[in-house]
C-alpha positions in Angstrom: 0.0 0.0 0.0 2.8 2.4 0.8 4.3 2.4 -2.7 0.9 2.6 -4.2 0.2 5.7 -2.2 3.5 7.2 -3.2 2.7 6.7 -6.8 -0.9 8.0 -6.4 0.3 11.3 -4.8 3.1 11.6 -7.3 0.5 11.5 -10.1 -1.4 14.3 -8.3 1.8 16.4 -8.4 2.9 16.1 -4.8 6.4 15.7 -3.6 6.7 12.7 -1.4 9.0 11.7 1.4 9.1 8.3 3.0 10.7 6.2 5.7 11.3 2.5 5.5 12.6 1.0 8.8 14.0 -2.0 6.9 16.0 0.2 4.6 16.2 -2.8 2.3 15.0 -1.4 -1.1 14.9 2.3 -0.7 16.8 3.1 -3.9 14.3 0.9 -5.8 11.4 2.7 -4.2 12.9 6.1 -5.0 13.3 5.1 -8.7 9.8 3.7 -9.0 7.9 6.5 -7.1 10.1 9.6 -7.2 9.8 9.8 -3.4 12.8 10.8 -1.3 13.9 8.5 1.6 14.3 10.4 4.8 15.8 9.2 8.1 15.3 9.3 11.0 11.5 8.9 11.3 11.0 12.0 13.4 12.4 14.2 10.5 9.5 13.2 8.3 7.0 14.2 10.9 8.6 17.6 11.2 8.6 18.2 7.4 5.2 16.8 6.3 1.7 18.2 6.2 0.2 14.8 5.5 1.5 11.7 7.1 0.2 8.2 6.2 1.7 5.2 7.9 1.5 1.9 6.1 2.6 -0.9 8.4 1.3 -4.3 9.6 -1.4 -3.8 12.3 0.9 -5.4 14.9 3.3 -2.4 14.4 0.8 0.4 14.3 0.9 1.6 17.9 4.7 1.4 18.0 5.0 3.6 14.9 2.4 6.1 16.2 4.3 6.3 19.6 7.5 7.0 17.8 6.3 9.6 15.3 3.4 11.1 17.2 5.4 13.6 19.4 7.0 15.1 16.2 3.9 15.6 14.0 3.1 19.2 13.3 0.0 20.5 15.0 -1.9 21.1 11.7 -0.7 18.0 9.9 -3.1 15.3 8.7 -2.3 11.9 10.1 -3.7 8.7 8.7 -2.8 5.1 8.2 -3.1 2.2 5.7 -2.8 -0.4 8.5 -3.5 -3.9 7.4 -3.1 -7.5 8.4 -0.2 -8.9 6.3 0.7 -12.5 5.9 
Protein backbone atom coordinates (compact mmCIF):
# COMPACT_ATOMS: atom_id res chain seq x y z
CA UNK A 1 0.00 0.00 0.00
CA UNK A 2 2.83 2.39 0.78
CA UNK A 3 4.33 2.38 -2.71
CA UNK A 4 0.85 2.55 -4.22
CA UNK A 5 0.16 5.70 -2.19
CA UNK A 6 3.50 7.24 -3.17
CA UNK A 7 2.65 6.72 -6.83
CA UNK A 8 -0.88 8.05 -6.37
CA UNK A 9 0.27 11.28 -4.76
CA UNK A 10 3.10 11.63 -7.29
CA UNK A 11 0.50 11.47 -10.08
CA UNK A 12 -1.40 14.29 -8.35
CA UNK A 13 1.78 16.39 -8.41
CA UNK A 14 2.86 16.08 -4.77
CA UNK A 15 6.44 15.74 -3.62
CA UNK A 16 6.71 12.65 -1.42
CA UNK A 17 9.00 11.71 1.43
CA UNK A 18 9.08 8.29 3.01
CA UNK A 19 10.73 6.24 5.72
CA UNK A 20 11.34 2.49 5.54
CA UNK A 21 12.56 0.96 8.79
CA UNK A 22 13.98 -2.04 6.94
CA UNK A 23 15.95 0.20 4.58
CA UNK A 24 16.15 -2.80 2.29
CA UNK A 25 15.03 -1.42 -1.05
CA UNK A 26 14.87 2.34 -0.66
CA UNK A 27 16.78 3.07 -3.88
CA UNK A 28 14.32 0.93 -5.83
CA UNK A 29 11.36 2.71 -4.19
CA UNK A 30 12.87 6.10 -5.02
CA UNK A 31 13.30 5.12 -8.68
CA UNK A 32 9.77 3.73 -8.99
CA UNK A 33 7.92 6.48 -7.10
CA UNK A 34 10.12 9.57 -7.22
CA UNK A 35 9.84 9.80 -3.43
CA UNK A 36 12.78 10.80 -1.29
CA UNK A 37 13.95 8.55 1.55
CA UNK A 38 14.31 10.45 4.84
CA UNK A 39 15.78 9.25 8.10
CA UNK A 40 15.29 9.34 11.02
CA UNK A 41 11.54 8.89 11.28
CA UNK A 42 11.02 12.04 13.37
CA UNK A 43 12.40 14.18 10.53
CA UNK A 44 9.52 13.19 8.27
CA UNK A 45 7.03 14.20 10.94
CA UNK A 46 8.63 17.63 11.18
CA UNK A 47 8.58 18.16 7.39
CA UNK A 48 5.20 16.81 6.26
CA UNK A 49 1.70 18.25 6.18
CA UNK A 50 0.19 14.81 5.47
CA UNK A 51 1.51 11.65 7.08
CA UNK A 52 0.22 8.20 6.19
CA UNK A 53 1.70 5.18 7.90
CA UNK A 54 1.54 1.86 6.07
CA UNK A 55 2.57 -0.92 8.42
CA UNK A 56 1.28 -4.29 9.62
CA UNK A 57 -1.37 -3.83 12.29
CA UNK A 58 0.95 -5.38 14.89
CA UNK A 59 3.34 -2.42 14.44
CA UNK A 60 0.79 0.39 14.26
CA UNK A 61 0.88 1.57 17.89
CA UNK A 62 4.67 1.36 18.02
CA UNK A 63 5.00 3.60 14.95
CA UNK A 64 2.40 6.06 16.24
CA UNK A 65 4.26 6.27 19.57
CA UNK A 66 7.54 6.98 17.76
CA UNK A 67 6.27 9.57 15.29
CA UNK A 68 3.40 11.14 17.24
CA UNK A 69 5.38 13.62 19.36
CA UNK A 70 7.00 15.12 16.25
CA UNK A 71 3.93 15.61 14.03
CA UNK A 72 3.11 19.24 13.26
CA UNK A 73 -0.05 20.51 14.99
CA UNK A 74 -1.91 21.13 11.72
CA UNK A 75 -0.71 18.02 9.89
CA UNK A 76 -3.12 15.35 8.73
CA UNK A 77 -2.29 11.92 10.12
CA UNK A 78 -3.73 8.71 8.67
CA UNK A 79 -2.84 5.08 8.15
CA UNK A 80 -3.10 2.19 5.73
CA UNK A 81 -2.79 -0.38 8.49
CA UNK A 82 -3.47 -3.92 7.40
CA UNK A 83 -3.09 -7.52 8.36
CA UNK A 84 -0.21 -8.90 6.31
CA UNK A 85 0.74 -12.53 5.89
